[in-house]
Backbone of each chain as nested JSON, in Angstrom:
{
  "chains": [
    {"id": "A", "residues": [
      {"number": 1, "name": "UNK", "atoms": {"N": [30.713, -18.66, 23.472], "CA": [31.309, -17.601, 24.32], "C": [30.286, -17.09, 25.325]}},
      {"number": 2, "name": "UNK", "atoms": {"N": [29.197, -16.476, 24.801], "CA": [28.131, -15.967, 25.661], "C": [27.526, -17.115, 26.472]}},
      {"number": 3, "name": "UNK", "atoms": {"N": [27.416, -18.307, 25.843], "CA": [26.817, -19.466, 26.52], "C": [27.633, -19.871, 27.749]}},
      {"number": 4, "name": "UNK", "atoms": {"N": [28.948, -19.913, 27.612], "CA": [29.807, -20.274, 28.744], "C": [29.679, -19.269, 29.877]}},
      {"number": 5, "name": "UNK", "atoms": {"N": [29.7, -17.966, 29.531], "CA": [29.528, -16.926, 30.55], "C": [28.195, -17.123, 31.266]}},
      {"number": 6, "name": "UNK", "atoms": {"N": [27.173, -17.394, 30.468], "CA": [25.829, -17.47, 31.063], "C": [25.681, -18.671, 31.991]}},
      {"number": 7, "name": "UNK", "atoms": {"N": [26.373, -19.773, 31.658], "CA": [26.33, -20.924, 32.558], "C": [26.966, -20.575, 33.897]}},
      {"number": 8, "name": "UNK", "atoms": {"N": [28.06, -19.813, 33.864], "CA": [28.696, -19.39, 35.118], "C": [27.78, -18.441, 35.896]}},
      {"number": 9, "name": "UNK", "atoms": {"N": [27.152, -17.501, 35.192], "CA": [26.213, -16.582, 35.862], "C": [25.08, -17.379, 36.505]}},
      {"number": 10, "name": "UNK", "atoms": {"N": [24.562, -18.379, 35.798], "CA": [23.45, -19.177, 36.34], "C": [23.893, -19.943, 37.588]}},
      {"number": 11, "name": "UNK", "atoms": {"N": [25.114, -20.464, 37.591], "CA": [25.627, -21.158, 38.786], "C": [25.757, -20.192, 39.964]}},
      {"number": 12, "name": "UNK", "atoms": {"N": [26.302, -19.013, 39.689], "CA": [26.459, -18.02, 40.765], "C": [25.09, -17.605, 41.296]}},
      {"number": 13, "name": "UNK", "atoms": {"N": [24.123, -17.404, 40.397], "CA": [22.78, -16.997, 40.837], "C": [22.149, -18.066, 41.731]}},
      {"number": 14, "name": "UNK", "atoms": {"N": [22.341, -19.331, 41.4], "CA": [21.786, -20.402, 42.243], "C": [22.423, -20.335, 43.631]}},
      {"number": 15, "name": "UNK", "atoms": {"N": [23.751, -20.135, 43.687], "CA": [24.437, -20.018, 44.985], "C": [23.918, -18.804, 45.758]}},
      {"number": 16, "name": "UNK", "atoms": {"N": [23.711, -17.675, 45.06], "CA": [23.198, -16.468, 45.72], "C": [21.822, -16.723, 46.333]}},
      {"number": 17, "name": "UNK", "atoms": {"N": [20.952, -17.384, 45.556], "CA": [19.583, -17.658, 46.05], "C": [19.637, -18.547, 47.295]}},
      {"number": 18, "name": "UNK", "atoms": {"N": [20.486, -19.576, 47.257], "CA": [20.546, -20.475, 48.417], "C": [21.136, -19.776, 49.638]}},
      {"number": 19, "name": "UNK", "atoms": {"N": [22.117, -18.895, 49.425], "CA": [22.661, -18.121, 50.555], "C": [21.625, -17.15, 51.107]}},
      {"number": 20, "name": "UNK", "atoms": {"N": [20.883, -16.507, 50.209], "CA": [19.835, -15.579, 50.677], "C": [18.769, -16.336, 51.467]}},
      {"number": 21, "name": "UNK", "atoms": {"N": [18.428, -17.551, 51.005], "CA": [17.439, -18.362, 51.733], "C": [17.93, -18.643, 53.151]}},
      {"number": 22, "name": "UNK", "atoms": {"N": [19.217, -18.984, 53.297], "CA": [19.783, -19.239, 54.631], "C": [19.799, -17.954, 55.466]}},
      {"number": 23, "name": "UNK", "atoms": {"N": [20.143, -16.831, 54.808], "CA": [20.198, -15.556, 55.532], "C": [18.827, -15.208, 56.114]}},
      {"number": 24, "name": "UNK", "atoms": {"N": [17.774, -15.394, 55.301], "CA": [16.43, -15.058, 55.798], "C": [15.954, -16.042, 56.869]}},
      {"number": 25, "name": "UNK", "atoms": {"N": [16.431, -17.29, 56.808], "CA": [16.105, -18.227, 57.9], "C": [16.633, -17.67, 59.216]}},
      {"number": 26, "name": "UNK", "atoms": {"N": [17.867, -17.163, 59.187], "CA": [18.473, -16.634, 60.422], "C": [17.775, -15.342, 60.851]}},
      {"number": 27, "name": "UNK", "atoms": {"N": [17.518, -14.441, 59.888], "CA": [16.881, -13.181, 60.293], "C": [15.442, -13.43, 60.766]}},
      {"number": 28, "name": "UNK", "atoms": {"N": [14.806, -14.513, 60.301], "CA": [13.477, -14.831, 60.843], "C": [13.592, -15.235, 62.312]}},
      {"number": 29, "name": "UNK", "atoms": {"N": [14.635, -15.99, 62.646], "CA": [14.869, -16.354, 64.048], "C": [15.165, -15.084, 64.864]}},
      {"number": 30, "name": "UNK", "atoms": {"N": [15.955, -14.173, 64.284], "CA": [16.227, -12.895, 64.954], "C": [14.918, -12.13, 65.165]}},
      {"number": 31, "name": "UNK", "atoms": {"N": [14.071, -12.125, 64.152], "CA": [12.784, -11.42, 64.236], "C": [11.897, -11.974, 65.353]}},
      {"number": 32, "name": "UNK", "atoms": {"N": [11.872, -13.304, 65.448], "CA": [11.067, -13.916, 66.528], "C": [11.632, -13.531, 67.891]}},
      {"number": 33, "name": "UNK", "atoms": {"N": [12.949, -13.541, 68.001], "CA": [13.616, -13.175, 69.259], "C": [13.313, -11.71, 69.62]}},
      {"number": 34, "name": "UNK", "atoms": {"N": [13.416, -10.836, 68.607], "CA": [13.155, -9.41, 68.845], "C": [11.694, -9.178, 69.251]}},
      {"number": 35, "name": "UNK", "atoms": {"N": [10.763, -9.869, 68.557], "CA": [9.339, -9.708, 68.87], "C": [9.06, -10.205, 70.292]}},
      {"number": 36, "name": "UNK", "atoms": {"N": [9.672, -11.329, 70.686], "CA": [9.437, -11.905, 72.018], "C": [10.005, -11.006, 73.11]}},
      {"number": 37, "name": "UNK", "atoms": {"N": [11.109, -10.307, 72.796], "CA": [11.752, -9.462, 73.812], "C": [11.45, -7.976, 73.622]}},
      {"number": 38, "name": "UNK", "atoms": {"N": [10.472, -7.712, 72.782], "CA": [10.024, -6.332, 72.535], "C": [11.176, -5.406, 72.118]}},
      {"number": 39, "name": "UNK", "atoms": {"N": [12.053, -5.916, 71.28], "CA": [13.144, -5.098, 70.73], "C": [12.688, -4.486, 69.401]}},
      {"number": 40, "name": "UNK", "atoms": {"N": [13.184, -3.288, 69.042], "CA": [12.761, -2.649, 67.788], "C": [13.229, -3.449, 66.561]}},
      {"number": 41, "name": "UNK", "atoms": {"N": [12.423, -3.447, 65.452], "CA": [12.78, -4.214, 64.242], "C": [14.104, -3.758, 63.627]}},
      {"number": 42, "name": "UNK", "atoms": {"N": [14.36, -2.438, 63.619], "CA": [15.591, -1.928, 62.99], "C": [16.631, -1.615, 64.055]}},
      {"number": 43, "name": "UNK", "atoms": {"N": [17.896, -1.639, 63.647], "CA": [19.01, -1.382, 64.578], "C": [20.056, -0.579, 63.809]}},
      {"number": 44, "name": "UNK", "atoms": {"N": [19.877, 0.772, 63.766], "CA": [20.715, 1.611, 62.898], "C": [22.215, 1.477, 63.168]}},
      {"number": 45, "name": "UNK", "atoms": {"N": [22.62, 1.29, 64.436], "CA": [24.058, 1.206, 64.741], "C": [24.646, -0.068, 64.139]}},
      {"number": 46, "name": "UNK", "atoms": {"N": [23.934, -1.177, 64.287], "CA": [24.362, -2.442, 63.675], "C": [24.431, -2.308, 62.148]}},
      {"number": 47, "name": "UNK", "atoms": {"N": [23.407, -1.67, 61.548], "CA": [23.389, -1.504, 60.079], "C": [24.596, -0.706, 59.601]}},
      {"number": 48, "name": "UNK", "atoms": {"N": [24.934, 0.334, 60.358], "CA": [26.071, 1.165, 59.951], "C": [27.369, 0.349, 59.961]}},
      {"number": 49, "name": "UNK", "atoms": {"N": [27.55, -0.486, 60.993], "CA": [28.737, -1.342, 61.056], "C": [28.755, -2.333, 59.89]}},
      {"number": 50, "name": "UNK", "atoms": {"N": [27.56, -2.887, 59.568], "CA": [27.473, -3.849, 58.453], "C": [27.862, -3.191, 57.126]}},
      {"number": 51, "name": "UNK", "atoms": {"N": [27.339, -1.987, 56.914], "CA": [27.608, -1.286, 55.646], "C": [29.104, -0.993, 55.51]}},
      {"number": 52, "name": "UNK", "atoms": {"N": [29.705, -0.507, 56.605], "CA": [31.129, -0.177, 56.589], "C": [31.953, -1.421, 56.244]}},
      {"number": 53, "name": "UNK", "atoms": {"N": [31.599, -2.548, 56.89], "CA": [32.343, -3.793, 56.681], "C": [32.17, -4.284, 55.231]}},
      {"number": 54, "name": "UNK", "atoms": {"N": [30.93, -4.262, 54.737], "CA": [30.696, -4.773, 53.376], "C": [31.339, -3.881, 52.319]}},
      {"number": 55, "name": "UNK", "atoms": {"N": [31.362, -2.58, 52.557], "CA": [32.043, -1.685, 51.609], "C": [33.526, -2.038, 51.533]}},
      {"number": 56, "name": "UNK", "atoms": {"N": [34.137, -2.359, 52.687], "CA": [35.564, -2.727, 52.694], "C": [35.766, -4.06, 51.962]}},
      {"number": 57, "name": "UNK", "atoms": {"N": [34.88, -5.026, 52.205], "CA": [34.977, -6.322, 51.51], "C": [34.775, -6.143, 50.011]}},
      {"number": 58, "name": "UNK", "atoms": {"N": [33.839, -5.254, 49.639], "CA": [33.562, -5.006, 48.22], "C": [34.814, -4.44, 47.543]}},
      {"number": 59, "name": "UNK", "atoms": {"N": [35.384, -3.427, 48.177], "CA": [36.603, -2.818, 47.641], "C": [37.682, -3.869, 47.415]}},
      {"number": 60, "name": "UNK", "atoms": {"N": [37.891, -4.718, 48.429], "CA": [38.948, -5.732, 48.366], "C": [38.68, -6.746, 47.257]}},
      {"number": 61, "name": "UNK", "atoms": {"N": [37.404, -6.943, 46.886], "CA": [37.106, -7.952, 45.853], "C": [36.706, -7.307, 44.525]}},
      {"number": 62, "name": "UNK", "atoms": {"N": [37.057, -6.012, 44.352], "CA": [36.79, -5.29, 43.09], "C": [35.312, -5.167, 42.729]}},
      {"number": 63, "name": "UNK", "atoms": {"N": [34.463, -5.113, 43.783], "CA": [33.04, -4.818, 43.551], "C": [32.834, -3.349, 43.914]}},
      {"number": 64, "name": "UNK", "atoms": {"N": [31.938, -2.659, 43.179], "CA": [31.636, -1.262, 43.466], "C": [31.084, -1.141, 44.9]}},
      {"number": 65, "name": "UNK", "atoms": {"N": [31.789, -0.408, 45.809], "CA": [31.29, -0.28, 47.191], "C": [29.893, 0.328, 47.26]}},
      {"number": 66, "name": "UNK", "atoms": {"N": [29.584, 1.26, 46.343], "CA": [28.241, 1.845, 46.301], "C": [27.2, 0.75, 46.074]}},
      {"number": 67, "name": "UNK", "atoms": {"N": [27.517, -0.163, 45.157], "CA": [26.574, -1.242, 44.877], "C": [26.413, -2.147, 46.104]}},
      {"number": 68, "name": "UNK", "atoms": {"N": [27.522, -2.432, 46.802], "CA": [27.432, -3.32, 47.971], "C": [26.548, -2.68, 49.046]}},
      {"number": 69, "name": "UNK", "atoms": {"N": [26.62, -1.354, 49.164], "CA": [25.77, -0.668, 50.153], "C": [24.304, -0.701, 49.725]}},
      {"number": 70, "name": "UNK", "atoms": {"N": [24.048, -0.444, 48.44], "CA": [22.665, -0.519, 47.922], "C": [22.103, -1.925, 48.133]}},
      {"number": 71, "name": "UNK", "atoms": {"N": [22.959, -2.923, 47.884], "CA": [22.542, -4.317, 48.019], "C": [22.162, -4.626, 49.472]}},
      {"number": 72, "name": "UNK", "atoms": {"N": [23.013, -4.229, 50.419], "CA": [22.715, -4.516, 51.826], "C": [21.433, -3.804, 52.25]}},
      {"number": 73, "name": "UNK", "atoms": {"N": [21.24, -2.561, 51.818], "CA": [20.015, -1.833, 52.174], "C": [18.788, -2.533, 51.587]}},
      {"number": 74, "name": "UNK", "atoms": {"N": [18.93, -3.037, 50.383], "CA": [17.84, -3.774, 49.72], "C": [17.455, -4.994, 50.554]}},
      {"number": 75, "name": "UNK", "atoms": {"N": [18.448, -5.737, 51.033], "CA": [18.192, -6.948, 51.821], "C": [17.639, -6.574, 53.206]}},
      {"number": 76, "name": "UNK", "atoms": {"N": [18.24, -5.553, 53.846], "CA": [17.802, -5.153, 55.193], "C": [16.367, -4.621, 55.161]}},
      {"number": 77, "name": "UNK", "atoms": {"N": [16.007, -3.872, 54.115], "CA": [14.629, -3.38, 54.007], "C": [13.642, -4.546, 54.032]}},
      {"number": 78, "name": "UNK", "atoms": {"N": [13.993, -5.612, 53.329], "CA": [13.117, -6.792, 53.284], "C": [13.046, -7.426, 54.685]}},
      {"number": 79, "name": "UNK", "atoms": {"N": [14.174, -7.511, 55.362], "CA": [14.229, -8.096, 56.706], "C": [13.358, -7.289, 57.667]}},
      {"number": 80, "name": "UNK", "atoms": {"N": [13.441, -5.952, 57.584], "CA": [12.673, -5.099, 58.503], "C": [11.17, -5.275, 58.265]}},
      {"number": 81, "name": "UNK", "atoms": {"N": [10.77, -5.408, 56.989], "CA": [9.358, -5.716, 56.699], "C": [8.946, -6.994, 57.418]}},
      {"number": 82, "name": "UNK", "atoms": {"N": [9.808, -8.027, 57.328], "CA": [9.503, -9.303, 57.99], "C": [9.345, -9.096, 59.498]}},
      {"number": 83, "name": "UNK", "atoms": {"N": [10.287, -8.327, 60.094], "CA": [10.265, -8.119, 61.545], "C": [9.01, -7.358, 61.973]}},
      {"number": 84, "name": "UNK", "atoms": {"N": [8.631, -6.369, 61.159], "CA": [7.422, -5.592, 61.479], "C": [6.194, -6.498, 61.444]}},
      {"number": 85, "name": "UNK", "atoms": {"N": [6.169, -7.382, 60.428], "CA": [5.038, -8.313, 60.34], "C": [4.975, -9.208, 61.587]}},
      {"number": 86, "name": "UNK", "atoms": {"N": [6.152, -9.686, 62.036], "CA": [6.2, -10.549, 63.235], "C": [5.706, -9.812, 64.482]}},
      {"number": 87, "name": "UNK", "atoms": {"N": [6.039, -8.518, 64.591], "CA": [5.591, -7.714, 65.74], "C": [4.081, -7.567, 65.757]}},
      {"number": 88, "name": "UNK", "atoms": {"N": [3.516, -7.446, 64.546], "CA": [2.067, -7.229, 64.444], "C": [1.283, -8.49, 64.754]}},
      {"number": 89, "name": "UNK", "atoms": {"N": [1.929, -9.638, 64.576], "CA": [1.223, -10.906, 64.766], "C": [0.945, -11.211, 66.252]}}
    ]},
    {"id": "B", "residues": [
      {"number": 1, "name": "UNK", "atoms": {"N": [22.893, -14.96, 72.171], "CA": [21.87, -15.449, 71.221], "C": [21.921, -14.616, 69.93]}},
      {"number": 2, "name": "UNK", "atoms": {"N": [21.621, -13.305, 70.079], "CA": [21.638, -12.391, 68.939], "C": [23.048, -12.346, 68.333]}},
      {"number": 3, "name": "UNK", "atoms": {"N": [24.074, -12.412, 69.197], "CA": [25.466, -12.348, 68.73], "C": [25.794, -13.517, 67.806]}},
      {"number": 4, "name": "UNK", "atoms": {"N": [25.376, -14.719, 68.171], "CA": [25.618, -15.903, 67.346], "C": [24.933, -15.791, 65.996]}},
      {"number": 5, "name": "UNK", "atoms": {"N": [23.673, -15.353, 66.014], "CA": [22.936, -15.159, 64.756], "C": [23.673, -14.155, 63.878]}},
      {"number": 6, "name": "UNK", "atoms": {"N": [24.111, -13.059, 64.516], "CA": [24.729, -11.984, 63.727], "C": [26.061, -12.416, 63.128]}},
      {"number": 7, "name": "UNK", "atoms": {"N": [26.791, -13.271, 63.826], "CA": [28.041, -13.78, 63.255], "C": [27.746, -14.605, 61.995]}},
      {"number": 8, "name": "UNK", "atoms": {"N": [26.674, -15.406, 62.049], "CA": [26.297, -16.183, 60.853], "C": [25.858, -15.265, 59.716]}},
      {"number": 9, "name": "UNK", "atoms": {"N": [25.074, -14.245, 60.045], "CA": [24.642, -13.286, 59.016], "C": [25.867, -12.614, 58.386]}},
      {"number": 10, "name": "UNK", "atoms": {"N": [26.827, -12.223, 59.216], "CA": [28.038, -11.56, 58.691], "C": [28.829, -12.498, 57.771]}},
      {"number": 11, "name": "UNK", "atoms": {"N": [28.908, -13.776, 58.124], "CA": [29.594, -14.739, 57.248], "C": [28.872, -14.878, 55.91]}},
      {"number": 12, "name": "UNK", "atoms": {"N": [27.545, -14.984, 55.981], "CA": [26.759, -15.121, 54.744], "C": [26.913, -13.862, 53.888]}},
      {"number": 13, "name": "UNK", "atoms": {"N": [26.881, -12.682, 54.523], "CA": [27.02, -11.43, 53.763], "C": [28.376, -11.361, 53.056]}},
      {"number": 14, "name": "UNK", "atoms": {"N": [29.435, -11.807, 53.724], "CA": [30.755, -11.803, 53.082], "C": [30.731, -12.722, 51.852]}},
      {"number": 15, "name": "UNK", "atoms": {"N": [30.116, -13.907, 51.994], "CA": [30.017, -14.828, 50.854], "C": [29.197, -14.194, 49.722]}},
      {"number": 16, "name": "UNK", "atoms": {"N": [28.096, -13.519, 50.072], "CA": [27.257, -12.867, 49.053], "C": [28.06, -11.802, 48.296]}},
      {"number": 17, "name": "UNK", "atoms": {"N": [28.814, -10.984, 49.028], "CA": [29.602, -9.915, 48.382], "C": [30.632, -10.517, 47.418]}},
      {"number": 18, "name": "UNK", "atoms": {"N": [31.3, -11.587, 47.856], "CA": [32.315, -12.186, 46.981], "C": [31.693, -12.831, 45.752]}},
      {"number": 19, "name": "UNK", "atoms": {"N": [30.525, -13.45, 45.925], "CA": [29.835, -14.016, 44.756], "C": [29.372, -12.917, 43.81]}},
      {"number": 20, "name": "UNK", "atoms": {"N": [28.846, -11.835, 44.373], "CA": [28.415, -10.717, 43.516], "C": [29.607, -10.132, 42.765]}},
      {"number": 21, "name": "UNK", "atoms": {"N": [30.764, -10.041, 43.43], "CA": [31.966, -9.528, 42.757], "C": [32.316, -10.411, 41.558]}},
      {"number": 22, "name": "UNK", "atoms": {"N": [32.238, -11.735, 41.745], "CA": [32.524, -12.662, 40.638], "C": [31.487, -12.522, 39.528]}},
      {"number": 23, "name": "UNK", "atoms": {"N": [30.203, -12.374, 39.94], "CA": [29.134, -12.243, 38.948], "C": [29.36, -11.014, 38.063]}},
      {"number": 24, "name": "UNK", "atoms": {"N": [29.736, -9.88, 38.687], "CA": [29.952, -8.662, 37.9], "C": [31.206, -8.761, 37.036]}},
      {"number": 25, "name": "UNK", "atoms": {"N": [32.2, -9.534, 37.494], "CA": [33.369, -9.76, 36.633], "C": [32.917, -10.424, 35.333]}},
      {"number": 26, "name": "UNK", "atoms": {"N": [32.028, -11.417, 35.453], "CA": [31.566, -12.132, 34.255], "C": [30.676, -11.232, 33.402]}},
      {"number": 27, "name": "UNK", "atoms": {"N": [29.745, -10.493, 34.051], "CA": [28.865, -9.645, 33.234], "C": [29.645, -8.504, 32.583]}},
      {"number": 28, "name": "UNK", "atoms": {"N": [30.769, -8.101, 33.186], "CA": [31.605, -7.097, 32.515], "C": [32.208, -7.666, 31.232]}},
      {"number": 29, "name": "UNK", "atoms": {"N": [32.619, -8.933, 31.3], "CA": [33.123, -9.599, 30.088], "C": [31.997, -9.713, 29.054]}},
      {"number": 30, "name": "UNK", "atoms": {"N": [30.791, -10.047, 29.509], "CA": [29.635, -10.115, 28.606], "C": [29.394, -8.737, 27.986]}},
      {"number": 31, "name": "UNK", "atoms": {"N": [29.492, -7.696, 28.813], "CA": [29.268, -6.326, 28.333], "C": [30.258, -5.943, 27.245]}},
      {"number": 32, "name": "UNK", "atoms": {"N": [31.544, -6.299, 27.466], "CA": [32.56, -5.986, 26.447], "C": [32.263, -6.736, 25.15]}},
      {"number": 33, "name": "UNK", "atoms": {"N": [31.852, -8.005, 25.297], "CA": [31.52, -8.821, 24.125], "C": [30.328, -8.213, 23.365]}},
      {"number": 34, "name": "UNK", "atoms": {"N": [29.292, -7.815, 24.128], "CA": [28.093, -7.235, 23.5], "C": [28.428, -5.917, 22.8]}},
      {"number": 35, "name": "UNK", "atoms": {"N": [29.265, -5.083, 23.463], "CA": [29.628, -3.785, 22.878], "C": [30.434, -4.006, 21.591]}},
      {"number": 36, "name": "UNK", "atoms": {"N": [31.346, -4.993, 21.603], "CA": [32.197, -5.267, 20.438], "C": [31.38, -5.816, 19.272]}},
      {"number": 37, "name": "UNK", "atoms": {"N": [30.305, -6.575, 19.571], "CA": [29.491, -7.194, 18.519], "C": [28.184, -6.431, 18.28]}},
      {"number": 38, "name": "UNK", "atoms": {"N": [28.117, -5.237, 18.867], "CA": [26.944, -4.373, 18.687], "C": [25.631, -5.081, 19.061]}},
      {"number": 39, "name": "UNK", "atoms": {"N": [25.676, -5.845, 20.14], "CA": [24.453, -6.49, 20.649], "C": [23.783, -5.574, 21.682]}},
      {"number": 40, "name": "UNK", "atoms": {"N": [22.443, -5.629, 21.821], "CA": [21.758, -4.745, 22.78], "C": [22.139, -5.093, 24.226]}},
      {"number": 41, "name": "UNK", "atoms": {"N": [22.199, -4.062, 25.145], "CA": [22.595, -4.314, 26.538], "C": [21.626, -5.268, 27.259]}},
      {"number": 42, "name": "UNK", "atoms": {"N": [20.31, -5.142, 27.0], "CA": [19.321, -5.981, 27.692], "C": [18.886, -7.126, 26.796]}},
      {"number": 43, "name": "UNK", "atoms": {"N": [18.429, -8.217, 27.405], "CA": [17.988, -9.396, 26.657], "C": [16.757, -9.958, 27.379]}},
      {"number": 44, "name": "UNK", "atoms": {"N": [15.563, -9.399, 27.064], "CA": [14.358, -9.732, 27.828], "C": [14.042, -11.233, 27.859]}},
      {"number": 45, "name": "UNK", "atoms": {"N": [14.298, -11.962, 26.774], "CA": [13.966, -13.398, 26.754], "C": [14.857, -14.156, 27.746]}},
      {"number": 46, "name": "UNK", "atoms": {"N": [16.156, -13.835, 27.746], "CA": [17.088, -14.434, 28.714], "C": [16.659, -14.095, 30.155]}},
      {"number": 47, "name": "UNK", "atoms": {"N": [16.285, -12.82, 30.393], "CA": [15.88, -12.404, 31.741], "C": [14.653, -13.184, 32.21]}},
      {"number": 48, "name": "UNK", "atoms": {"N": [13.712, -13.396, 31.296], "CA": [12.491, -14.13, 31.675], "C": [12.824, -15.56, 32.096]}},
      {"number": 49, "name": "UNK", "atoms": {"N": [13.738, -16.205, 31.346], "CA": [14.16, -17.569, 31.726], "C": [14.858, -17.566, 33.081]}},
      {"number": 50, "name": "UNK", "atoms": {"N": [15.706, -16.545, 33.302], "CA": [16.431, -16.464, 34.587], "C": [15.465, -16.304, 35.757]}},
      {"number": 51, "name": "UNK", "atoms": {"N": [14.465, -15.439, 35.579], "CA": [13.51, -15.185, 36.663], "C": [12.722, -16.451, 36.976]}},
      {"number": 52, "name": "UNK", "atoms": {"N": [12.28, -17.145, 35.933], "CA": [11.503, -18.373, 36.125], "C": [12.332, -19.403, 36.904]}},
      {"number": 53, "name": "UNK", "atoms": {"N": [13.59, -19.547, 36.506], "CA": [14.463, -20.524, 37.149], "C": [14.722, -20.152, 38.607]}},
      {"number": 54, "name": "UNK", "atoms": {"N": [15.011, -18.867, 38.848], "CA": [15.331, -18.458, 40.225], "C": [14.104, -18.538, 41.13]}},
      {"number": 55, "name": "UNK", "atoms": {"N": [12.924, -18.26, 40.583], "CA": [11.703, -18.416, 41.394], "C": [11.543, -19.871, 41.813]}},
      {"number": 56, "name": "UNK", "atoms": {"N": [11.841, -20.804, 40.909], "CA": [11.726, -22.233, 41.253], "C": [12.764, -22.623, 42.309]}},
      {"number": 57, "name": "UNK", "atoms": {"N": [14.006, -22.133, 42.155], "CA": [15.045, -22.414, 43.157], "C": [14.68, -21.798, 44.508]}},
      {"number": 58, "name": "UNK", "atoms": {"N": [14.098, -20.593, 44.471], "CA": [13.702, -19.928, 45.719], "C": [12.646, -20.757, 46.435]}},
      {"number": 59, "name": "UNK", "atoms": {"N": [11.634, -21.172, 45.676], "CA": [10.564, -21.993, 46.264], "C": [11.153, -23.229, 46.924]}},
      {"number": 60, "name": "UNK", "atoms": {"N": [12.056, -23.909, 46.212], "CA": [12.642, -25.157, 46.714], "C": [13.478, -24.924, 47.969]}},
      {"number": 61, "name": "UNK", "atoms": {"N": [14.01, -23.698, 48.139], "CA": [14.847, -23.451, 49.325], "C": [14.134, -22.573, 50.354]}},
      {"number": 62, "name": "UNK", "atoms": {"N": [12.815, -22.489, 50.263], "CA": [11.987, -21.727, 51.233], "C": [12.32, -20.232, 51.277]}},
      {"number": 63, "name": "UNK", "atoms": {"N": [12.694, -19.694, 50.125], "CA": [12.855, -18.237, 50.023], "C": [11.627, -17.717, 49.275]}},
      {"number": 64, "name": "UNK", "atoms": {"N": [11.149, -16.529, 49.655], "CA": [9.997, -15.93, 48.977], "C": [10.32, -15.73, 47.488]}},
      {"number": 65, "name": "UNK", "atoms": {"N": [9.573, -16.386, 46.573], "CA": [9.87, -16.242, 45.127], "C": [9.762, -14.789, 44.655]}},
      {"number": 66, "name": "UNK", "atoms": {"N": [8.841, -14.019, 45.274], "CA": [8.727, -12.596, 44.911], "C": [10.033, -11.867, 45.205]}},
      {"number": 67, "name": "UNK", "atoms": {"N": [10.607, -12.206, 46.363], "CA": [11.872, -11.561, 46.732], "C": [12.981, -11.956, 45.76]}},
      {"number": 68, "name": "UNK", "atoms": {"N": [13.023, -13.235, 45.374], "CA": [14.085, -13.689, 44.453], "C": [13.975, -12.951, 43.119]}},
      {"number": 69, "name": "UNK", "atoms": {"N": [12.731, -12.68, 42.691], "CA": [12.545, -11.954, 41.429], "C": [12.98, -10.495, 41.58]}},
      {"number": 70, "name": "UNK", "atoms": {"N": [12.595, -9.858, 42.698], "CA": [13.027, -8.472, 42.96], "C": [14.551, -8.395, 42.999]}},
      {"number": 71, "name": "UNK", "atoms": {"N": [15.161, -9.397, 43.641], "CA": [16.62, -9.438, 43.772], "C": [17.286, -9.525, 42.402]}},
      {"number": 72, "name": "UNK", "atoms": {"N": [16.795, -10.448, 41.551], "CA": [17.418, -10.591, 40.23], "C": [17.259, -9.305, 39.423]}},
      {"number": 73, "name": "UNK", "atoms": {"N": [16.079, -8.671, 39.497], "CA": [15.876, -7.421, 38.753], "C": [16.822, -6.33, 39.254]}},
      {"number": 74, "name": "UNK", "atoms": {"N": [17.02, -6.312, 40.57], "CA": [17.935, -5.336, 41.182], "C": [19.35, -5.519, 40.623]}},
      {"number": 75, "name": "UNK", "atoms": {"N": [19.8, -6.774, 40.53], "CA": [21.146, -7.066, 40.022], "C": [21.226, -6.78, 38.517]}},
      {"number": 76, "name": "UNK", "atoms": {"N": [20.203, -7.215, 37.774], "CA": [20.21, -7.031, 36.31], "C": [20.179, -5.546, 35.949]}},
      {"number": 77, "name": "UNK", "atoms": {"N": [19.412, -4.742, 36.706], "CA": [19.381, -3.293, 36.442], "C": [20.789, -2.71, 36.524]}},
      {"number": 78, "name": "UNK", "atoms": {"N": [21.536, -3.161, 37.52], "CA": [22.921, -2.673, 37.689], "C": [23.78, -3.121, 36.495]}},
      {"number": 79, "name": "UNK", "atoms": {"N": [23.591, -4.37, 36.079], "CA": [24.366, -4.906, 34.946], "C": [24.073, -4.099, 33.673]}},
      {"number": 80, "name": "UNK", "atoms": {"N": [22.79, -3.786, 33.455], "CA": [22.42, -3.065, 32.23], "C": [23.033, -1.664, 32.226]}},
      {"number": 81, "name": "UNK", "atoms": {"N": [23.06, -1.015, 33.417], "CA": [23.756, 0.287, 33.511], "C": [25.215, 0.147, 33.056]}},
      {"number": 82, "name": "UNK", "atoms": {"N": [25.872, -0.943, 33.56], "CA": [27.277, -1.175, 33.169], "C": [27.392, -1.338, 31.651]}},
      {"number": 83, "name": "UNK", "atoms": {"N": [26.491, -2.144, 31.074], "CA": [26.549, -2.415, 29.637], "C": [26.328, -1.133, 28.84]}},
      {"number": 84, "name": "UNK", "atoms": {"N": [25.387, -0.302, 29.299], "CA": [25.116, 0.945, 28.59], "C": [26.351, 1.846, 28.623]}},
      {"number": 85, "name": "UNK", "atoms": {"N": [27.02, 1.886, 29.795], "CA": [28.236, 2.691, 29.911], "C": [29.313, 2.19, 28.929]}},
      {"number": 86, "name": "UNK", "atoms": {"N": [29.434, 0.846, 28.814], "CA": [30.431, 0.267, 27.899], "C": [30.137, 0.626, 26.442]}},
      {"number": 87, "name": "UNK", "atoms": {"N": [28.839, 0.638, 26.09], "CA": [28.444, 0.988, 24.72], "C": [28.81, 2.427, 24.388]}},
      {"number": 88, "name": "UNK", "atoms": {"N": [28.669, 3.303, 25.424], "CA": [28.928, 4.736, 25.199], "C": [30.429, 5.041, 25.071]}},
      {"number": 89, "name": "UNK", "atoms": {"N": [31.242, 4.164, 25.629], "CA": [32.687, 4.433, 25.636], "C": [33.322, 4.246, 24.254]}}
    ]}
  ]
}
């Protein structure tokens, strides 16, 4: 019982890791573009739209919207660190 | 340029939210099973295996292994809160 659940969790985690890897590839390209064009690392208006959209998607898929917002902030914080590092280079 | 990148990021984020929703559906079933069989909410040995595996997958897909570990801990912390709530009910 627990073993079957855990195999599914492990499959989902592998998919999550590979999607996150692709996401950071794109945000690294965004970071290089922003650094080259002297744009600020963070974009609060864009973040607000993202949070609103993900909360709606979370609700529709029975995920806690609070968690989806915490999750996006967790990922965006990491992205902003990357962008700041690119600016300093 | 930025618009194209952002459309890809938005697609990936939607996929991440839906996968997370599925993951929590499974961990909720695990939580009910653990509560019914009086098993502890956390399982440090299982978590250690998960972290080791995800760090290897992260490395293979050019994602920062430190980030993959932070990410899994972030998700597991949420799961343990859910399990603790189920035990109290």
